[in-house]
C-alpha positions in Angstrom: 111.8 91.3 116.7 112.2 94.8 118.1 112.1 98.0 115.9 115.9 98.5 115.9 116.5 95.0 114.6 113.8 95.4 112.0 115.3 98.7 110.8 118.8 97.1 110.7 117.6 94.1 108.8 115.8 96.4 106.3 118.9 98.6 105.9 121.1 95.6 105.3 118.6 94.3 102.7 118.6 97.6 100.8 122.4 97.8 100.8 122.7 94.2 99.6 120.1 94.8 96.8 121.8 97.9 95.6 125.2 96.4 95.5 124.0 93.2 93.8 122.2 95.2 91.1 125.3 97.3 90.5 127.6 94.3 90.3 125.5 92.1 88.1 123.7 94.4 85.7 123.6 98.1 85.0 125.1 100.6 87.4 122.4 102.7 89.1 123.6 106.0 90.7 123.0 105.9 94.5 121.0 109.2 94.3 118.5 107.6 91.8 118.2 104.5 94.0 117.6 106.5 97.2 115.2 108.9 95.4 113.1 105.9 94.2 112.9 104.5 97.7 111.9 107.9 99.1 109.2 108.4 96.4 107.8 104.9 97.1 107.7 105.6 100.9 105.9 108.9 100.3 103.4 107.2 98.0 102.7 104.5 100.5 102.4 107.0 103.4 99.9 109.0 101.3 97.9 105.9 100.5 97.8 104.9 104.2 96.7 108.5 105.0 94.1 108.4 102.3 95.8 111.3 100.5 95.9 113.5 103.6 99.3 115.2 103.5 99.3 116.2 107.2 98.7 112.6 108.3 101.4 111.3 105.8 103.9 113.8 107.2 103.3 112.5 110.7 103.8 108.9 109.5 107.0 109.9 107.8 108.3 112.1 110.6 108.5 115.1 108.2 107.2 118.7 108.5 104.1 119.1 106.2 106.0 121.7 104.2 108.9 119.3 103.6 106.5 116.6 102.5 104.9 119.1 100.1 108.3 120.0 98.6 109.1 116.3 98.1 105.6 115.7 96.5 106.4 118.4 94.0 110.0 117.2 93.5 108.8 113.7 92.7 105.7 114.8 90.9 103.4 112.7 93.0 99.8 113.3 92.1 97.8 112.9 95.4 94.9 115.2 96.1 95.2 117.4 99.1 92.7 116.8 101.8 92.3 118.9 104.9 91.6 117.1 108.2 90.6 118.2 111.6 92.6 117.3 114.7 90.0 114.7 115.5 90.3 113.1 112.0 94.1 113.0 112.4 93.8 111.1 115.7 91.3 108.7 114.1 93.5 108.1 111.0 96.5 107.4 113.2 94.6 105.0 115.5 93.5 102.9 112.5 97.0 102.4 111.0 98.5 99.0 111.5 102.2 99.9 111.4 103.3 96.3 111.6 102.0 95.6 108.1 103.9 98.4 106.5 
């Protein structure tokens, strides 16, 4: 399955989950739902990057300053680590993106 199909499938799953939850139980504001997804993605990216914010920002396609703002917004408690360019390349080469 190519990347576009995987993304479309994931998007459809999230939409269906959100609507089912709101129709069958309590109504969750969409902002809260999306914030929870964003927080979870940032946490997982930081875990993959071993806490390195620069690597996590590359994984997420964000500027490091934007990631830092979101970490503060969501009160995510990851320690900052500074990596050299060589360490960044090494981290990225070890990541198995198919398992994410």
